[in-house]
N, CA and C atoms as a LAMMPS dump frame, in Angstrom:
ITEM: TIMESTEP
0
ITEM: NUMBER OF ATOMS
174
ITEM: BOX BOUNDS ff ff ff
-5.0000000000000000e+02 5.0000000000000000e+02
-5.0000000000000000e+02 5.0000000000000000e+02
-5.0000000000000000e+02 5.0000000000000000e+02
ITEM: ATOMS id mol type element x y z
1 1 1 N 404.578 -96.521 289.181
2 1 2 C 403.912 -95.592 288.005
3 1 3 C 405.072 -94.79 287.215
4 2 1 N 404.368 -95.152 286.102
5 2 2 C 405.526 -95.002 284.779
6 2 3 C 405.647 -93.193 284.729
7 3 1 N 406.376 -92.662 284.51
8 3 2 C 406.627 -91.043 284.13
9 3 3 C 407.469 -90.887 282.606
10 4 1 N 406.758 -90.223 282.229
11 4 2 C 407.686 -90.399 280.576
12 4 3 C 407.283 -88.788 280.374
13 5 1 N 408.644 -88.203 279.49
14 5 2 C 408.578 -86.839 278.727
15 5 3 C 408.387 -86.668 277.181
16 6 1 N 407.376 -86.568 276.703
17 6 2 C 406.79 -86.186 275.348
18 6 3 C 407.86 -85.166 274.724
19 7 1 N 407.667 -85.281 273.441
20 7 2 C 408.454 -84.705 272.43
21 7 3 C 408.502 -83.186 272.515
22 8 1 N 406.749 -82.849 273.259
23 8 2 C 406.678 -81.299 273.154
24 8 3 C 407.811 -80.601 274.299
25 9 1 N 409.059 -81.756 275.344
26 9 2 C 409.971 -80.53 276.084
27 9 3 C 410.681 -79.814 275.546
28 10 1 N 410.743 -78.555 276.012
29 10 2 C 411.684 -77.812 275.39
30 10 3 C 412.996 -77.315 276.408
31 11 1 N 413.256 -78.396 277.127
32 11 2 C 414.531 -78.269 278.313
33 11 3 C 414.169 -76.942 278.507
34 12 1 N 413.32 -76.686 279.552
35 12 2 C 413.118 -75.169 279.678
36 12 3 C 413.836 -74.814 281.721
37 13 1 N 414.152 -76.82 281.966
38 13 2 C 414.925 -76.493 283.534
39 13 3 C 413.5 -76.357 284.218
40 14 1 N 412.665 -76.381 284.251
41 14 2 C 411.56 -76.341 285.25
42 14 3 C 411.36 -77.511 285.952
43 15 1 N 411.391 -78.847 285.607
44 15 2 C 410.877 -79.824 286.436
45 15 3 C 412.799 -80.44 287.187
46 16 1 N 413.447 -80.082 286.324
47 16 2 C 414.976 -80.529 287.356
48 16 3 C 415.123 -79.518 288.429
49 17 1 N 414.444 -78.476 288.681
50 17 2 C 414.425 -77.277 289.671
51 17 3 C 413.667 -77.836 290.018
52 18 1 N 412.611 -78.398 290.697
53 18 2 C 411.821 -78.766 291.256
54 18 3 C 412.26 -80.572 291.954
55 19 1 N 412.562 -81.345 290.817
56 19 2 C 413.05 -82.431 291.291
57 19 3 C 414.304 -83.032 291.112
58 20 1 N 415.269 -82.592 291.017
59 20 2 C 416.463 -83.223 290.494
60 20 3 C 416.839 -84.723 290.647
61 21 1 N 416.234 -85.283 291.597
62 21 2 C 416.384 -86.676 291.393
63 21 3 C 416.056 -87.422 290.783
64 22 1 N 415.017 -87.112 290.134
65 22 2 C 414.802 -87.732 289.04
66 22 3 C 414.605 -87.089 287.735
67 23 1 N 414.618 -85.691 287.821
68 23 2 C 414.942 -85.248 286.008
69 23 3 C 416.584 -84.574 285.894
70 24 1 N 416.265 -84.57 284.703
71 24 2 C 418.086 -84.019 284.299
72 24 3 C 417.667 -83.27 282.813
73 25 1 N 417.737 -82.646 282.047
74 25 2 C 418.11 -81.595 281.39
75 25 3 C 419.1 -82.505 280.193
76 26 1 N 418.945 -82.99 279.249
77 26 2 C 419.985 -82.946 277.943
78 26 3 C 419.544 -82.445 276.496
79 27 1 N 418.838 -83.165 276.061
80 27 2 C 418.245 -82.187 274.783
81 27 3 C 417.07 -82.339 275.162
82 28 1 N 416.405 -83.076 275.841
83 28 2 C 415.164 -82.53 276.639
84 28 3 C 415.252 -83.486 278.058
85 29 1 N 414.435 -83.104 278.643
86 29 2 C 414.404 -83.657 279.883
87 29 3 C 414.358 -85.307 280.19
88 30 1 N 414.996 -86.075 280.888
89 30 2 C 415.715 -87.443 281.08
90 30 3 C 414.689 -87.41 282.159
91 31 1 N 414.176 -89.215 282.864
92 31 2 C 413.891 -89.654 283.793
93 31 3 C 414.488 -90.132 284.374
94 32 1 N 415.14 -90.525 285.603
95 32 2 C 415.409 -91.607 286.285
96 32 3 C 414.173 -92.134 287.047
97 33 1 N 413.878 -93.43 285.925
98 33 2 C 412.95 -94.196 286.925
99 33 3 C 412.751 -94.862 288.356
100 34 1 N 413.996 -95.067 288.559
101 34 2 C 414.484 -95.971 289.705
102 34 3 C 414.276 -94.997 290.856
103 35 1 N 414.365 -93.537 290.754
104 35 2 C 414.033 -92.12 291.744
105 35 3 C 412.415 -92.007 291.676
106 36 1 N 411.411 -92.381 291.128
107 36 2 C 410.352 -91.59 290.718
108 36 3 C 409.325 -92.211 292.503
109 37 1 N 409.605 -93.312 292.48
110 37 2 C 408.603 -93.729 293.179
111 37 3 C 409.159 -93.276 295.111
112 38 1 N 410.138 -92.632 295.194
113 38 2 C 410.768 -92.066 296.437
114 38 3 C 410.522 -90.557 296.107
115 39 1 N 409.972 -90.287 295.142
116 39 2 C 409.883 -88.428 294.519
117 39 3 C 408.51 -88.576 294.147
118 40 1 N 407.765 -89.232 294.399
119 40 2 C 406.059 -88.91 293.395
120 40 3 C 405.766 -87.355 293.717
121 41 1 N 405.515 -87.07 295.073
122 41 2 C 405.009 -85.632 295.126
123 41 3 C 405.697 -84.629 294.461
124 42 1 N 407.066 -84.743 294.556
125 42 2 C 407.67 -84.02 293.579
126 42 3 C 407.499 -84.499 292.066
127 43 1 N 407.357 -85.267 291.686
128 43 2 C 407.202 -85.608 290.341
129 43 3 C 406.14 -85.112 289.907
130 44 1 N 404.899 -85.249 290.568
131 44 2 C 403.507 -84.552 289.997
132 44 3 C 403.739 -82.676 289.855
133 45 1 N 404.315 -82.66 291.071
134 45 2 C 404.421 -80.764 291.306
135 45 3 C 405.512 -80.552 290.028
136 46 1 N 406.312 -81.273 289.587
137 46 2 C 407.038 -80.778 288.169
138 46 3 C 406.021 -81.125 287.173
139 47 1 N 405.599 -82.159 287.4
140 47 2 C 404.56 -82.157 286.115
141 47 3 C 403.406 -81.075 285.804
142 48 1 N 403.057 -80.565 286.632
143 48 2 C 402.197 -79.805 286.678
144 48 3 C 402.822 -78.635 286.769
145 49 1 N 403.952 -78.074 286.718
146 49 2 C 404.451 -76.861 286.339
147 49 3 C 404.94 -77.09 285.155
148 50 1 N 404.886 -78.216 284.489
149 50 2 C 405.834 -77.983 282.925
150 50 3 C 405.195 -76.829 282.161
151 51 1 N 405.455 -76.424 281.54
152 51 2 C 404.898 -74.746 280.61
153 51 3 C 404.11 -75.634 279.346
154 52 1 N 405.002 -76.881 279.059
155 52 2 C 404.213 -77.133 277.94
156 52 3 C 403.669 -78.564 277.995
157 53 1 N 403.637 -79.083 279.402
158 53 2 C 402.97 -80.233 279.332
159 53 3 C 403.787 -81.545 279.104
160 54 1 N 404.493 -81.337 279.064
161 54 2 C 405.544 -82.571 278.255
162 54 3 C 405.45 -83.998 279.264
163 55 1 N 405.282 -83.555 280.404
164 55 2 C 405.949 -84.713 281.518
165 55 3 C 404.181 -85.434 281.869
166 56 1 N 404.549 -86.804 281.905
167 56 2 C 403.405 -87.332 281.718
168 56 3 C 403.158 -88.699 282.866
169 57 1 N 402.745 -88.508 283.674
170 57 2 C 402.69 -89.159 285.097
171 57 3 C 401.156 -90.241 285.085
172 58 1 N 401.843 -91.83 284.939
173 58 2 C 400.616 -92.722 284.612
174 58 3 C 400.619 -93.455 285.739
């Protein structure tokens, strides 16, 4: 499963607060791809919670 963060990210931190194993905030959210598979439910929750829809789960 591929998880990306597009350029609409506003670095609000919602994803990191939901799933810090996968997301961290720098200039925008950064994905730790190695941790996605073990945390997919939290990743999907973070994507749903993103206020600008910047997290893409494919």
